[in-house]
mmCIF file of the C-alpha atoms, coordinates in Angstrom:
data_MODEL
# 
_entry.id   MODEL 
# 
loop_
_atom_site.group_PDB 
_atom_site.id 
_atom_site.type_symbol 
_atom_site.label_atom_id 
_atom_site.label_alt_id 
_atom_site.label_comp_id 
_atom_site.label_asym_id 
_atom_site.label_entity_id 
_atom_site.label_seq_id 
_atom_site.pdbx_PDB_ins_code 
_atom_site.Cartn_x 
_atom_site.Cartn_y 
_atom_site.Cartn_z 
_atom_site.occupancy 
_atom_site.B_iso_or_equiv 
_atom_site.pdbx_formal_charge 
_atom_site.auth_seq_id 
_atom_site.auth_comp_id 
_atom_site.auth_asym_id 
_atom_site.auth_atom_id 
_atom_site.pdbx_PDB_model_num 
ATOM 1   C CA . UNK A 1 1   ? 75.767  114.486 86.289  1.00 0.00 ? 1   UNK A CA 1 
ATOM 2   C CA . UNK A 1 2   ? 78.750  115.606 88.320  1.00 0.00 ? 2   UNK A CA 1 
ATOM 3   C CA . UNK A 1 3   ? 81.337  118.369 88.139  1.00 0.00 ? 3   UNK A CA 1 
ATOM 4   C CA . UNK A 1 4   ? 84.772  116.926 88.867  1.00 0.00 ? 4   UNK A CA 1 
ATOM 5   C CA . UNK A 1 5   ? 87.818  118.858 90.047  1.00 0.00 ? 5   UNK A CA 1 
ATOM 6   C CA . UNK A 1 6   ? 91.285  117.392 89.547  1.00 0.00 ? 6   UNK A CA 1 
ATOM 7   C CA . UNK A 1 7   ? 94.670  118.455 90.892  1.00 0.00 ? 7   UNK A CA 1 
ATOM 8   C CA . UNK A 1 8   ? 97.705  116.540 89.694  1.00 0.00 ? 8   UNK A CA 1 
ATOM 9   C CA . UNK A 1 9   ? 96.236  116.335 86.195  1.00 0.00 ? 9   UNK A CA 1 
ATOM 10  C CA . UNK A 1 10  ? 99.636  116.420 84.495  1.00 0.00 ? 10  UNK A CA 1 
ATOM 11  C CA . UNK A 1 11  ? 100.853 113.329 86.375  1.00 0.00 ? 11  UNK A CA 1 
ATOM 12  C CA . UNK A 1 12  ? 100.450 109.664 85.528  1.00 0.00 ? 12  UNK A CA 1 
ATOM 13  C CA . UNK A 1 13  ? 97.257  108.952 87.472  1.00 0.00 ? 13  UNK A CA 1 
ATOM 14  C CA . UNK A 1 14  ? 95.765  112.420 87.091  1.00 0.00 ? 14  UNK A CA 1 
ATOM 15  C CA . UNK A 1 15  ? 96.181  112.495 83.329  1.00 0.00 ? 15  UNK A CA 1 
ATOM 16  C CA . UNK A 1 16  ? 94.557  109.082 82.959  1.00 0.00 ? 16  UNK A CA 1 
ATOM 17  C CA . UNK A 1 17  ? 91.732  110.313 85.185  1.00 0.00 ? 17  UNK A CA 1 
ATOM 18  C CA . UNK A 1 18  ? 91.159  113.418 83.045  1.00 0.00 ? 18  UNK A CA 1 
ATOM 19  C CA . UNK A 1 19  ? 90.649  111.323 79.920  1.00 0.00 ? 19  UNK A CA 1 
ATOM 20  C CA . UNK A 1 20  ? 88.512  108.790 81.772  1.00 0.00 ? 20  UNK A CA 1 
ATOM 21  C CA . UNK A 1 21  ? 86.122  111.452 83.086  1.00 0.00 ? 21  UNK A CA 1 
ATOM 22  C CA . UNK A 1 22  ? 85.935  113.332 79.795  1.00 0.00 ? 22  UNK A CA 1 
ATOM 23  C CA . UNK A 1 23  ? 84.666  110.095 78.222  1.00 0.00 ? 23  UNK A CA 1 
ATOM 24  C CA . UNK A 1 24  ? 82.196  109.418 81.061  1.00 0.00 ? 24  UNK A CA 1 
ATOM 25  C CA . UNK A 1 25  ? 78.661  110.750 80.575  1.00 0.00 ? 25  UNK A CA 1 
ATOM 26  C CA . UNK A 1 26  ? 78.116  110.792 84.329  1.00 0.00 ? 26  UNK A CA 1 
ATOM 27  C CA . UNK A 1 27  ? 80.420  113.814 84.526  1.00 0.00 ? 27  UNK A CA 1 
ATOM 28  C CA . UNK A 1 28  ? 79.229  116.998 82.827  1.00 0.00 ? 28  UNK A CA 1 
ATOM 29  C CA . UNK A 1 29  ? 82.315  119.114 83.541  1.00 0.00 ? 29  UNK A CA 1 
ATOM 30  C CA . UNK A 1 30  ? 85.956  118.446 84.430  1.00 0.00 ? 30  UNK A CA 1 
ATOM 31  C CA . UNK A 1 31  ? 87.881  121.287 86.072  1.00 0.00 ? 31  UNK A CA 1 
ATOM 32  C CA . UNK A 1 32  ? 91.658  120.954 86.253  1.00 0.00 ? 32  UNK A CA 1 
ATOM 33  C CA . UNK A 1 33  ? 93.934  123.200 88.302  1.00 0.00 ? 33  UNK A CA 1 
ATOM 34  C CA . UNK A 1 34  ? 97.481  122.999 86.983  1.00 0.00 ? 34  UNK A CA 1 
ATOM 35  C CA . UNK A 1 35  ? 100.808 124.817 86.964  1.00 0.00 ? 35  UNK A CA 1 
ATOM 36  C CA . UNK A 1 36  ? 101.230 124.210 83.245  1.00 0.00 ? 36  UNK A CA 1 
ATOM 37  C CA . UNK A 1 37  ? 98.662  123.619 80.523  1.00 0.00 ? 37  UNK A CA 1 
ATOM 38  C CA . UNK A 1 38  ? 97.529  120.148 79.535  1.00 0.00 ? 38  UNK A CA 1 
ATOM 39  C CA . UNK A 1 39  ? 97.338  121.389 75.917  1.00 0.00 ? 39  UNK A CA 1 
ATOM 40  C CA . UNK A 1 40  ? 94.058  119.509 75.622  1.00 0.00 ? 40  UNK A CA 1 
ATOM 41  C CA . UNK A 1 41  ? 90.796  120.738 74.107  1.00 0.00 ? 41  UNK A CA 1 
ATOM 42  C CA . UNK A 1 42  ? 87.417  119.280 75.064  1.00 0.00 ? 42  UNK A CA 1 
ATOM 43  C CA . UNK A 1 43  ? 83.967  120.787 75.508  1.00 0.00 ? 43  UNK A CA 1 
ATOM 44  C CA . UNK A 1 44  ? 83.741  119.399 79.068  1.00 0.00 ? 44  UNK A CA 1 
ATOM 45  C CA . UNK A 1 45  ? 87.223  120.536 80.121  1.00 0.00 ? 45  UNK A CA 1 
ATOM 46  C CA . UNK A 1 46  ? 87.846  123.775 82.022  1.00 0.00 ? 46  UNK A CA 1 
ATOM 47  C CA . UNK A 1 47  ? 91.498  124.507 82.759  1.00 0.00 ? 47  UNK A CA 1 
ATOM 48  C CA . UNK A 1 48  ? 92.825  126.900 85.403  1.00 0.00 ? 48  UNK A CA 1 
ATOM 49  C CA . UNK A 1 49  ? 96.555  127.605 85.373  1.00 0.00 ? 49  UNK A CA 1 
ATOM 50  C CA . UNK A 1 50  ? 97.372  128.718 88.906  1.00 0.00 ? 50  UNK A CA 1 
ATOM 51  C CA . UNK A 1 51  ? 100.110 129.385 91.426  1.00 0.00 ? 51  UNK A CA 1 
ATOM 52  C CA . UNK A 1 52  ? 99.470  126.920 94.245  1.00 0.00 ? 52  UNK A CA 1 
ATOM 53  C CA . UNK A 1 53  ? 101.445 129.179 96.592  1.00 0.00 ? 53  UNK A CA 1 
ATOM 54  C CA . UNK A 1 54  ? 98.719  131.837 96.292  1.00 0.00 ? 54  UNK A CA 1 
ATOM 55  C CA . UNK A 1 55  ? 95.451  130.200 97.405  1.00 0.00 ? 55  UNK A CA 1 
ATOM 56  C CA . UNK A 1 56  ? 93.773  133.592 97.692  1.00 0.00 ? 56  UNK A CA 1 
ATOM 57  C CA . UNK A 1 57  ? 93.848  133.754 93.876  1.00 0.00 ? 57  UNK A CA 1 
ATOM 58  C CA . UNK A 1 58  ? 92.139  130.418 93.206  1.00 0.00 ? 58  UNK A CA 1 
ATOM 59  C CA . UNK A 1 59  ? 90.263  129.144 96.252  1.00 0.00 ? 59  UNK A CA 1 
ATOM 60  C CA . UNK A 1 60  ? 86.960  130.753 95.204  1.00 0.00 ? 60  UNK A CA 1 
ATOM 61  C CA . UNK A 1 61  ? 87.110  128.754 91.938  1.00 0.00 ? 61  UNK A CA 1 
ATOM 62  C CA . UNK A 1 62  ? 87.160  125.375 93.692  1.00 0.00 ? 62  UNK A CA 1 
ATOM 63  C CA . UNK A 1 63  ? 83.494  124.515 93.261  1.00 0.00 ? 63  UNK A CA 1 
ATOM 64  C CA . UNK A 1 64  ? 81.906  121.265 92.131  1.00 0.00 ? 64  UNK A CA 1 
ATOM 65  C CA . UNK A 1 65  ? 80.801  117.846 93.371  1.00 0.00 ? 65  UNK A CA 1 
ATOM 66  C CA . UNK A 1 66  ? 84.008  115.887 93.872  1.00 0.00 ? 66  UNK A CA 1 
ATOM 67  C CA . UNK A 1 67  ? 87.693  116.709 94.309  1.00 0.00 ? 67  UNK A CA 1 
ATOM 68  C CA . UNK A 1 68  ? 90.241  114.223 92.995  1.00 0.00 ? 68  UNK A CA 1 
ATOM 69  C CA . UNK A 1 69  ? 93.715  114.777 94.442  1.00 0.00 ? 69  UNK A CA 1 
ATOM 70  C CA . UNK A 1 70  ? 96.572  113.061 92.603  1.00 0.00 ? 70  UNK A CA 1 
ATOM 71  C CA . UNK A 1 71  ? 99.542  115.394 93.025  1.00 0.00 ? 71  UNK A CA 1 
ATOM 72  C CA . UNK A 1 72  ? 102.957 113.953 93.635  1.00 0.00 ? 72  UNK A CA 1 
ATOM 73  C CA . UNK A 1 73  ? 106.604 114.340 92.762  1.00 0.00 ? 73  UNK A CA 1 
ATOM 74  C CA . UNK A 1 74  ? 109.962 112.757 93.505  1.00 0.00 ? 74  UNK A CA 1 
ATOM 75  C CA . UNK A 1 75  ? 112.624 114.296 95.679  1.00 0.00 ? 75  UNK A CA 1 
ATOM 76  C CA . UNK A 1 76  ? 114.869 114.398 92.611  1.00 0.00 ? 76  UNK A CA 1 
ATOM 77  C CA . UNK A 1 77  ? 112.342 116.472 90.680  1.00 0.00 ? 77  UNK A CA 1 
ATOM 78  C CA . UNK A 1 78  ? 111.508 118.688 93.649  1.00 0.00 ? 78  UNK A CA 1 
ATOM 79  C CA . UNK A 1 79  ? 115.125 119.295 94.632  1.00 0.00 ? 79  UNK A CA 1 
ATOM 80  C CA . UNK A 1 80  ? 114.753 118.904 98.391  1.00 0.00 ? 80  UNK A CA 1 
ATOM 81  C CA . UNK A 1 81  ? 112.570 117.325 101.056 1.00 0.00 ? 81  UNK A CA 1 
ATOM 82  C CA . UNK A 1 82  ? 111.063 120.716 101.908 1.00 0.00 ? 82  UNK A CA 1 
ATOM 83  C CA . UNK A 1 83  ? 109.995 121.309 98.302  1.00 0.00 ? 83  UNK A CA 1 
ATOM 84  C CA . UNK A 1 84  ? 108.643 117.778 97.927  1.00 0.00 ? 84  UNK A CA 1 
ATOM 85  C CA . UNK A 1 85  ? 106.630 118.198 101.125 1.00 0.00 ? 85  UNK A CA 1 
ATOM 86  C CA . UNK A 1 86  ? 105.157 121.438 99.811  1.00 0.00 ? 86  UNK A CA 1 
ATOM 87  C CA . UNK A 1 87  ? 103.912 119.697 96.651  1.00 0.00 ? 87  UNK A CA 1 
ATOM 88  C CA . UNK A 1 88  ? 102.881 116.345 98.102  1.00 0.00 ? 88  UNK A CA 1 
ATOM 89  C CA . UNK A 1 89  ? 101.376 117.622 101.339 1.00 0.00 ? 89  UNK A CA 1 
ATOM 90  C CA . UNK A 1 90  ? 100.893 121.398 101.608 1.00 0.00 ? 90  UNK A CA 1 
ATOM 91  C CA . UNK A 1 91  ? 99.405  122.054 98.169  1.00 0.00 ? 91  UNK A CA 1 
ATOM 92  C CA . UNK A 1 92  ? 97.038  119.105 98.385  1.00 0.00 ? 92  UNK A CA 1 
ATOM 93  C CA . UNK A 1 93  ? 95.950  119.945 101.916 1.00 0.00 ? 93  UNK A CA 1 
ATOM 94  C CA . UNK A 1 94  ? 95.352  123.632 101.165 1.00 0.00 ? 94  UNK A CA 1 
ATOM 95  C CA . UNK A 1 95  ? 93.327  122.693 98.103  1.00 0.00 ? 95  UNK A CA 1 
ATOM 96  C CA . UNK A 1 96  ? 91.281  120.237 100.141 1.00 0.00 ? 96  UNK A CA 1 
ATOM 97  C CA . UNK A 1 97  ? 90.655  122.957 102.729 1.00 0.00 ? 97  UNK A CA 1 
ATOM 98  C CA . UNK A 1 98  ? 89.308  125.245 99.996  1.00 0.00 ? 98  UNK A CA 1 
ATOM 99  C CA . UNK A 1 99  ? 87.085  122.456 98.659  1.00 0.00 ? 99  UNK A CA 1 
ATOM 100 C CA . UNK A 1 100 ? 85.663  121.739 102.104 1.00 0.00 ? 100 UNK A CA 1 
ATOM 101 C CA . UNK A 1 101 ? 85.008  125.435 102.709 1.00 0.00 ? 101 UNK A CA 1 
ATOM 102 C CA . UNK A 1 102 ? 83.177  125.592 99.378  1.00 0.00 ? 102 UNK A CA 1 
ATOM 103 C CA . UNK A 1 103 ? 80.884  122.722 100.408 1.00 0.00 ? 103 UNK A CA 1 
ATOM 104 C CA . UNK A 1 104 ? 82.300  120.041 98.112  1.00 0.00 ? 104 UNK A CA 1 
ATOM 105 C CA . UNK A 1 105 ? 81.015  116.771 99.555  1.00 0.00 ? 105 UNK A CA 1 
ATOM 106 C CA . UNK A 1 106 ? 83.265  114.088 98.075  1.00 0.00 ? 106 UNK A CA 1 
ATOM 107 C CA . UNK A 1 107 ? 87.059  113.799 98.194  1.00 0.00 ? 107 UNK A CA 1 
ATOM 108 C CA . UNK A 1 108 ? 89.289  111.125 96.655  1.00 0.00 ? 108 UNK A CA 1 
ATOM 109 C CA . UNK A 1 109 ? 93.042  110.977 97.373  1.00 0.00 ? 109 UNK A CA 1 
ATOM 110 C CA . UNK A 1 110 ? 95.868  108.923 95.906  1.00 0.00 ? 110 UNK A CA 1 
ATOM 111 C CA . UNK A 1 111 ? 98.236  108.163 98.772  1.00 0.00 ? 111 UNK A CA 1 
ATOM 112 C CA . UNK A 1 112 ? 100.789 105.360 99.163  1.00 0.00 ? 112 UNK A CA 1 
ATOM 113 C CA . UNK A 1 113 ? 100.887 101.773 100.380 1.00 0.00 ? 113 UNK A CA 1 
ATOM 114 C CA . UNK A 1 114 ? 103.517 102.740 102.942 1.00 0.00 ? 114 UNK A CA 1 
ATOM 115 C CA . UNK A 1 115 ? 101.769 105.838 104.335 1.00 0.00 ? 115 UNK A CA 1 
ATOM 116 C CA . UNK A 1 116 ? 102.088 106.350 108.094 1.00 0.00 ? 116 UNK A CA 1 
ATOM 117 C CA . UNK A 1 117 ? 102.466 109.581 110.086 1.00 0.00 ? 117 UNK A CA 1 
ATOM 118 C CA . UNK A 1 118 ? 104.736 107.675 112.497 1.00 0.00 ? 118 UNK A CA 1 
ATOM 119 C CA . UNK A 1 119 ? 107.094 106.289 109.848 1.00 0.00 ? 119 UNK A CA 1 
ATOM 120 C CA . UNK A 1 120 ? 110.814 107.011 110.104 1.00 0.00 ? 120 UNK A CA 1 
ATOM 121 C CA . UNK A 1 121 ? 110.932 107.162 106.297 1.00 0.00 ? 121 UNK A CA 1 
ATOM 122 C CA . UNK A 1 122 ? 110.353 110.707 105.026 1.00 0.00 ? 122 UNK A CA 1 
ATOM 123 C CA . UNK A 1 123 ? 108.136 109.798 102.059 1.00 0.00 ? 123 UNK A CA 1 
ATOM 124 C CA . UNK A 1 124 ? 105.914 107.426 104.039 1.00 0.00 ? 124 UNK A CA 1 
ATOM 125 C CA . UNK A 1 125 ? 105.617 109.911 106.914 1.00 0.00 ? 125 UNK A CA 1 
ATOM 126 C CA . UNK A 1 126 ? 104.703 112.744 104.526 1.00 0.00 ? 126 UNK A CA 1 
ATOM 127 C CA . UNK A 1 127 ? 101.935 110.672 102.937 1.00 0.00 ? 127 UNK A CA 1 
ATOM 128 C CA . UNK A 1 128 ? 100.697 109.549 106.341 1.00 0.00 ? 128 UNK A CA 1 
ATOM 129 C CA . UNK A 1 129 ? 100.560 113.114 107.636 1.00 0.00 ? 129 UNK A CA 1 
ATOM 130 C CA . UNK A 1 130 ? 98.513  114.135 104.611 1.00 0.00 ? 130 UNK A CA 1 
ATOM 131 C CA . UNK A 1 131 ? 96.044  111.289 105.198 1.00 0.00 ? 131 UNK A CA 1 
ATOM 132 C CA . UNK A 1 132 ? 95.739  112.273 108.862 1.00 0.00 ? 132 UNK A CA 1 
ATOM 133 C CA . UNK A 1 133 ? 95.141  115.938 108.062 1.00 0.00 ? 133 UNK A CA 1 
ATOM 134 C CA . UNK A 1 134 ? 92.622  115.222 105.301 1.00 0.00 ? 134 UNK A CA 1 
ATOM 135 C CA . UNK A 1 135 ? 90.575  112.996 107.619 1.00 0.00 ? 135 UNK A CA 1 
ATOM 136 C CA . UNK A 1 136 ? 90.027  115.996 109.904 1.00 0.00 ? 136 UNK A CA 1 
ATOM 137 C CA . UNK A 1 137 ? 88.302  118.011 107.161 1.00 0.00 ? 137 UNK A CA 1 
ATOM 138 C CA . UNK A 1 138 ? 84.477  118.087 107.007 1.00 0.00 ? 138 UNK A CA 1 
ATOM 139 C CA . UNK A 1 139 ? 83.879  116.192 103.768 1.00 0.00 ? 139 UNK A CA 1 
ATOM 140 C CA . UNK A 1 140 ? 80.816  113.963 103.663 1.00 0.00 ? 140 UNK A CA 1 
ATOM 141 C CA . UNK A 1 141 ? 82.808  111.225 101.902 1.00 0.00 ? 141 UNK A CA 1 
ATOM 142 C CA . UNK A 1 142 ? 86.587  110.678 101.927 1.00 0.00 ? 142 UNK A CA 1 
ATOM 143 C CA . UNK A 1 143 ? 88.269  107.892 99.957  1.00 0.00 ? 143 UNK A CA 1 
ATOM 144 C CA . UNK A 1 144 ? 91.990  107.224 100.324 1.00 0.00 ? 144 UNK A CA 1 
ATOM 145 C CA . UNK A 1 145 ? 93.696  104.873 97.870  1.00 0.00 ? 145 UNK A CA 1 
ATOM 146 C CA . UNK A 1 146 ? 97.009  103.302 98.865  1.00 0.00 ? 146 UNK A CA 1 
ATOM 147 C CA . UNK A 1 147 ? 98.488  101.809 95.683  1.00 0.00 ? 147 UNK A CA 1 
ATOM 148 C CA . UNK A 1 148 ? 101.965 100.379 95.407  1.00 0.00 ? 148 UNK A CA 1 
ATOM 149 C CA . UNK A 1 149 ? 104.467 101.295 92.722  1.00 0.00 ? 149 UNK A CA 1 
ATOM 150 C CA . UNK A 1 150 ? 102.729 103.173 89.909  1.00 0.00 ? 150 UNK A CA 1 
ATOM 151 C CA . UNK A 1 151 ? 103.457 102.136 86.357  1.00 0.00 ? 151 UNK A CA 1 
ATOM 152 C CA . UNK A 1 152 ? 102.581 103.605 82.993  1.00 0.00 ? 152 UNK A CA 1 
ATOM 153 C CA . UNK A 1 153 ? 103.699 106.038 80.331  1.00 0.00 ? 153 UNK A CA 1 
ATOM 154 C CA . UNK A 1 154 ? 105.175 109.232 81.783  1.00 0.00 ? 154 UNK A CA 1 
ATOM 155 C CA . UNK A 1 155 ? 106.547 112.344 80.126  1.00 0.00 ? 155 UNK A CA 1 
ATOM 156 C CA . UNK A 1 156 ? 109.623 112.197 82.342  1.00 0.00 ? 156 UNK A CA 1 
ATOM 157 C CA . UNK A 1 157 ? 111.916 109.200 82.776  1.00 0.00 ? 157 UNK A CA 1 
ATOM 158 C CA . UNK A 1 158 ? 112.052 107.730 86.298  1.00 0.00 ? 158 UNK A CA 1 
ATOM 159 C CA . UNK A 1 159 ? 115.010 105.351 86.262  1.00 0.00 ? 159 UNK A CA 1 
ATOM 160 C CA . UNK A 1 160 ? 114.607 104.226 89.889  1.00 0.00 ? 160 UNK A CA 1 
ATOM 161 C CA . UNK A 1 161 ? 110.929 103.400 89.458  1.00 0.00 ? 161 UNK A CA 1 
ATOM 162 C CA . UNK A 1 162 ? 111.607 101.510 86.239  1.00 0.00 ? 162 UNK A CA 1 
ATOM 163 C CA . UNK A 1 163 ? 114.217 99.379  87.992  1.00 0.00 ? 163 UNK A CA 1 
ATOM 164 C CA . UNK A 1 164 ? 111.900 98.773  90.945  1.00 0.00 ? 164 UNK A CA 1 
ATOM 165 C CA . UNK A 1 165 ? 109.137 97.755  88.519  1.00 0.00 ? 165 UNK A CA 1 
ATOM 166 C CA . UNK A 1 166 ? 111.378 95.108  86.951  1.00 0.00 ? 166 UNK A CA 1 
ATOM 167 C CA . UNK A 1 167 ? 112.542 93.777  90.321  1.00 0.00 ? 167 UNK A CA 1 
ATOM 168 C CA . UNK A 1 168 ? 109.014 93.611  91.752  1.00 0.00 ? 168 UNK A CA 1 
ATOM 169 C CA . UNK A 1 169 ? 107.748 91.751  88.702  1.00 0.00 ? 169 UNK A CA 1 
ATOM 170 C CA . UNK A 1 170 ? 110.385 89.095  89.311  1.00 0.00 ? 170 UNK A CA 1 
ATOM 171 C CA . UNK A 1 171 ? 109.753 88.680  93.042  1.00 0.00 ? 171 UNK A CA 1 
ATOM 172 C CA . UNK A 1 172 ? 105.961 88.869  92.591  1.00 0.00 ? 172 UNK A CA 1 
ATOM 173 C CA . UNK A 1 173 ? 106.200 86.005  90.092  1.00 0.00 ? 173 UNK A CA 1 
ATOM 174 C CA . UNK A 1 174 ? 107.542 83.759  92.867  1.00 0.00 ? 174 UNK A CA 1 
ATOM 175 C CA . UNK A 1 175 ? 104.923 84.930  95.351  1.00 0.00 ? 175 UNK A CA 1 
ATOM 176 C CA . UNK A 1 176 ? 106.865 87.558  97.309  1.00 0.00 ? 176 UNK A CA 1 
ATOM 177 C CA . UNK A 1 177 ? 105.906 91.163  98.188  1.00 0.00 ? 177 UNK A CA 1 
ATOM 178 C CA . UNK A 1 178 ? 102.461 90.894  96.585  1.00 0.00 ? 178 UNK A CA 1 
ATOM 179 C CA . UNK A 1 179 ? 101.299 93.795  98.751  1.00 0.00 ? 179 UNK A CA 1 
ATOM 180 C CA . UNK A 1 180 ? 103.710 96.044  96.836  1.00 0.00 ? 180 UNK A CA 1 
ATOM 181 C CA . UNK A 1 181 ? 103.098 94.784  93.312  1.00 0.00 ? 181 UNK A CA 1 
ATOM 182 C CA . UNK A 1 182 ? 103.035 97.470  90.594  1.00 0.00 ? 182 UNK A CA 1 
ATOM 183 C CA . UNK A 1 183 ? 99.743  98.950  89.449  1.00 0.00 ? 183 UNK A CA 1 
ATOM 184 C CA . UNK A 1 184 ? 98.965  100.807 86.250  1.00 0.00 ? 184 UNK A CA 1 
ATOM 185 C CA . UNK A 1 185 ? 98.115  104.497 86.505  1.00 0.00 ? 185 UNK A CA 1 
ATOM 186 C CA . UNK A 1 186 ? 94.937  103.926 84.485  1.00 0.00 ? 186 UNK A CA 1 
ATOM 187 C CA . UNK A 1 187 ? 93.824  101.285 87.015  1.00 0.00 ? 187 UNK A CA 1 
ATOM 188 C CA . UNK A 1 188 ? 94.206  103.734 89.904  1.00 0.00 ? 188 UNK A CA 1 
ATOM 189 C CA . UNK A 1 189 ? 92.315  106.354 87.881  1.00 0.00 ? 189 UNK A CA 1 
ATOM 190 C CA . UNK A 1 190 ? 89.435  103.927 87.353  1.00 0.00 ? 190 UNK A CA 1 
ATOM 191 C CA . UNK A 1 191 ? 89.353  103.187 91.085  1.00 0.00 ? 191 UNK A CA 1 
ATOM 192 C CA . UNK A 1 192 ? 89.212  106.923 91.829  1.00 0.00 ? 192 UNK A CA 1 
ATOM 193 C CA . UNK A 1 193 ? 86.311  107.414 89.443  1.00 0.00 ? 193 UNK A CA 1 
ATOM 194 C CA . UNK A 1 194 ? 84.399  104.458 90.887  1.00 0.00 ? 194 UNK A CA 1 
ATOM 195 C CA . UNK A 1 195 ? 84.992  105.620 94.460  1.00 0.00 ? 195 UNK A CA 1 
ATOM 196 C CA . UNK A 1 196 ? 83.524  109.028 93.650  1.00 0.00 ? 196 UNK A CA 1 
ATOM 197 C CA . UNK A 1 197 ? 80.403  107.469 92.154  1.00 0.00 ? 197 UNK A CA 1 
ATOM 198 C CA . UNK A 1 198 ? 79.894  105.408 95.306  1.00 0.00 ? 198 UNK A CA 1 
ATOM 199 C CA . UNK A 1 199 ? 80.415  108.502 97.484  1.00 0.00 ? 199 UNK A CA 1 
ATOM 200 C CA . UNK A 1 200 ? 79.989  106.492 100.678 1.00 0.00 ? 200 UNK A CA 1 
ATOM 201 C CA . UNK A 1 201 ? 79.671  108.614 103.854 1.00 0.00 ? 201 UNK A CA 1 
ATOM 202 C CA . UNK A 1 202 ? 82.676  108.558 106.163 1.00 0.00 ? 202 UNK A CA 1 
ATOM 203 C CA . UNK A 1 203 ? 86.347  107.756 105.592 1.00 0.00 ? 203 UNK A CA 1 
ATOM 204 C CA . UNK A 1 204 ? 87.259  104.727 103.468 1.00 0.00 ? 204 UNK A CA 1 
ATOM 205 C CA . UNK A 1 205 ? 90.831  103.541 102.911 1.00 0.00 ? 205 UNK A CA 1 
ATOM 206 C CA . UNK A 1 206 ? 91.667  101.032 100.189 1.00 0.00 ? 206 UNK A CA 1 
ATOM 207 C CA . UNK A 1 207 ? 94.903  99.023  100.303 1.00 0.00 ? 207 UNK A CA 1 
ATOM 208 C CA . UNK A 1 208 ? 96.540  97.833  97.094  1.00 0.00 ? 208 UNK A CA 1 
ATOM 209 C CA . UNK A 1 209 ? 94.481  94.661  96.548  1.00 0.00 ? 209 UNK A CA 1 
ATOM 210 C CA . UNK A 1 210 ? 91.281  96.609  97.203  1.00 0.00 ? 210 UNK A CA 1 
ATOM 211 C CA . UNK A 1 211 ? 92.320  99.299  94.697  1.00 0.00 ? 211 UNK A CA 1 
ATOM 212 C CA . UNK A 1 212 ? 92.492  96.613  91.999  1.00 0.00 ? 212 UNK A CA 1 
ATOM 213 C CA . UNK A 1 213 ? 89.002  95.448  92.985  1.00 0.00 ? 213 UNK A CA 1 
ATOM 214 C CA . UNK A 1 214 ? 87.554  98.961  93.113  1.00 0.00 ? 214 UNK A CA 1 
ATOM 215 C CA . UNK A 1 215 ? 88.818  99.653  89.604  1.00 0.00 ? 215 UNK A CA 1 
ATOM 216 C CA . UNK A 1 216 ? 86.669  96.840  88.170  1.00 0.00 ? 216 UNK A CA 1 
ATOM 217 C CA . UNK A 1 217 ? 83.355  97.714  89.843  1.00 0.00 ? 217 UNK A CA 1 
# 
């Protein structure tokens, strides 16, 4: 039985993952590190409300078997590229550093289908830089998922994503842009859980079609 650690637990994928692991007997404890409470009670759940800007206050608490990293925001929510980078890259990387230092063996990251450290697009470059930096950490097993547009019930309205979801559904129906087709948050969560149970040594990157497959294993 494993102890899971989740960051990004208030987001679409992370929240689905919390509920999935709480219902899974293969996980004895689920630790979440959040900026605001999930307002959820469960005997397996341990919640730490932290300031991600002060790793010295929480890094010693990052102990378990697997770290699931699902943090992410939009530039509109963050307010600037610098603030988005801090959430999407810096916080996740610093947390991964703490996990590696504390001998956590397995790491699972939700990235993006467009991730590339050489991209001219800010979002894609940010995700690619995070992937690159994570790969340099001494985890025994690293899994990187690169889903397309995420879909599902969110607390906040994302007008742009909703429009993109509708457009992609239309063009996917005629066989175009299949590599960017939308994927449900709960499907990505299932793929994360399954990847952690495999815990294959080395670095493994799953593109969108492979994420769908991993979710059903």
